[in-house]
N, C-alpha and C positions, 0 to 999 in steps of 0.2 A: 388506270395503270398505263405507264408509258411503254413505248416499243422496247426500250432497253430493259425495263423491269419485267416485261413479258418474256424475256429470254432471246430476243431476236439478235442480240449482239454476238452470241455464240455462233450463229449461222453466218453473220457477216465476217467474223474472224476466219471461219473455215473457207469462205470464198476468197478472202485475202491470200490464203495459203495455196489456193488452187493454181494450177499451171495454165488454166484457161484464161486468156487475156481479157475476154469480155467479162468474165466473173470478177476478175481482179479490179477492173475499171468500175464495175457496178458497186462492188464492196467498198472501194475507196471513196466513191461519190456518196455512198450511204454514211460512211464514217464522217465525212466532211459535214454532212447535214446534222448528224447526231452530236458532233463535237461542238456545235454552236450553242448548245444548251448548257448552262452553268451546272445544272444538276448531273448531267451526263459525264462531265469532264473527269471527275475522280473515278467513276466506274470504268470508263474507257481506259484510263491510265492504268488501272489495276488489272485489266483484262488481258494484258499482253499484246494489245494492238499496236502500241508505239513502235516496238522493234520491227513489226511487219510493215508499218507505214514507211519507216526509214528504208527498209528493203525495197519497197515499191519505188522510193526516191532513187535508188541505185539502178534498179533493173526494169521498172515498169514502163508502160507506154508514156508518151508525152502528156496526154490528158491525165493519166493516173498520177504522174509525178506532180502535176500542178495541183490536183485535188489533195494529194498527200501532204504537200508543204502547207497548203491552206488549213488542212486538218491539224497539222502539228502546230501551226500558229495559234489556232483556237485552243488546243490542249495546253500550250505553254503558258497560258495565263493562269493556270492552276499550279501553284507553287510545287506541290508534291510531284507533279508530272515532269518537272524540269530535270530532276535527278535521273529519271528513267531515260529521258531524251538524251542527256549528256552521255549516259552509259552506252548508247547505241552508236556513238561517233558519227553524228549526222553532218558535221561541217563540210567534208569533201563533197557530199552529194548536194547539199544546199547551195554551196558556192558554184558547183557545176551548173545547176539549174539557173542560178542567178546570172551567171555569165552568158548563158544561152538565151536569156530573156531580154526583151526591151526594157530599158531602165525605167521607163515611164509606165510599165504595165502593173497590173494588180499582182501578178506572180512575183515580180521583183519586190513589191511592197511587202508581201507575205514572207518572202525569203529574208528580207532585212528584219522583219518582225521576229522571226525565229532566231536570227543571228544576235539581235539585241538581247534576247532573253538568255541565250546560252553563253554569251561572253561575260555574263555575271559570274561564271565559274572559270577557274584557272585553266581547266582542261579545254574549255571552249575558246578562250583567248589564245592559248598556245596553238590550238589546231587551226584557227583562222590565220594567225601570223605565219604558220608553216605552210599553209595552202598557197600554191602558186597563183598570184593574182587575186587572192582573197580580200585583202584590205583595199586593193585598187577597185575591185568590183563594188565594194561598199561606198567608196569615195565617188564613184561614177553615179551611183544612185543618189547620193547626197547632192550632186550637181544637177541631175536630170530626172529624178524620180517625181512621183506625185508628192503632194504636200505631206501626206502621212508617211510615205516611204522615206522622204528626206528626214522627217522627225525620227524615224527608227534608225536611219543611217547615222545621223549625228549622235544619237543616244548611244549607239553601239561603240562608236569611236571614242566618245567621252568616257564611257565605262572602261574601255581598254586603257586609255591614257591615265585615268585616275587610279587604276589598279597598280600600275608601275610605270611612272612617267619616264624614268631613265631607260627602261627596256623598250618602250613602244613609241616614244616621241619621234625618233628618226624614221621609223617604219611608216608612220602616218604622214609625216612631212614629205617624204620622198615621193609619195603618190600624188602630190599636187593638190592637197586638200584646201589650201588657203582661199583660192577664188570662190569655191563653193561655200565655205564658211562665211566669207564676207557677204555674199549674197543672202545667206540665211539670216544674218544679223539684222537685215532690213526688210526682207521679203518672206521670211519663214513664218510658221505658226508661232504664237507666243512662247511655247515650250522650245521650239527649234531655235528661236532667237536667243533665249537664255542659255541653252546648251552650247550653241555656237560660240557665244561670247566667252563662256567658261572654258571651252576647249582651246580657243585662241590664247587665252591666258596661260594655259598649261603648255602650249606649244612654243611659247617664247623661250628665249635662251635661259633666262633665270626665272625660277618659280617664285622669287621673292618680290615684294612690292618695290616700286621705284621710289626715289627720294622726292621731296616736295618740289624739287627743281625739274623733275621729269615725271609729271603726273601719270598715273596708271590709267590713261584713257585708251579706248579701243584703237584709236589711230596710232598711238605710240607703241602699243603691243604689236600691231600688225607691221609697222615699220621695222620693229626689232626683228620680227620673223623674216620679213622680206630680205633684210640685209644678210641673212644666213643661207638663203636659197642659192644653190650653185647654178641651177639651170637658168639661162637668160630668158628662155621662153616662159618658164613658170614665174620668174620674177616680174617680167613685163606684164603678164596677165594679172598677177596679184596687184601690181601698182595701179593698173587700169581699174580693177575692181574696187580698190581703195578709193580712188578718185570718184568713182560712181557712187560709192557708199556715202562719201562725204557730201556729194551733191544732193543725193536723196535726203540725207539728214537735214541739210540746209533748207531744202524745199518743204520738208515736213514742219520744220520750225517756223518758216515763213507763213505757211498755211495756218499754223496754230496761232500766230500773232494776229493774222488777219481775222480769224474767227473771234478772237478776244476783242479786237477793235470793233467788230460789228455789234457785239452784245454790250459793249461799254456804254454807259449812260453818262450824261454831262456831270452828274454828281460824283462819278467815279474819277473824273479827270482832275 
């Protein structure tokens, strides 16, 4: 019999509700551990623990907040828990924690994990867009986060833009997302690369394919976006990143040709 099945969860929840800071921290840490188990996720979600975790995010100690967002990240992978999480209006607290964390930290990674999950709901997207510096914080993680955090960040932005391109395109563009997306197209995880390329296509001026005289290449898409950027600094940075992206692409192609040449036999020539 597991700890949860033995009834320990009820005690943990009582400790979460305690005004004793030490008990709150211990209970949050316990929930973080328990939430890692797939079998525990639906039980914890149905226990009433999620609103208490979000409350810890708002009012708890720094360590308790970190453990709470990590527990919420674990719980968010169980679909039925997402509805409960959304109902607690977690975005302001998650964004506040994200903004106070190093973008390359595990905390930022888990914040973006939660954000990626909840922007699948209209309430989550609206809340993030309305939160001061919310989208910017996600863009900053996309630029400077861990590989997994960057994957969550680009996934969140892509979900937002796909849901309503006309509504969110400008909000995302104005936060200077292009350089980070360009870097992801060549240096991100396979998922990040695909999502970054898809998002770049959505961010260009027209969502429709170009003619045969203007191929729908990544370079053309980015050039189209750069031409619309008002800020000279952002435009310059994006152009530099595009040049670097092309250089990396050329180097990769050259290495591929060299490798093929090495394995090529006389009969192949």
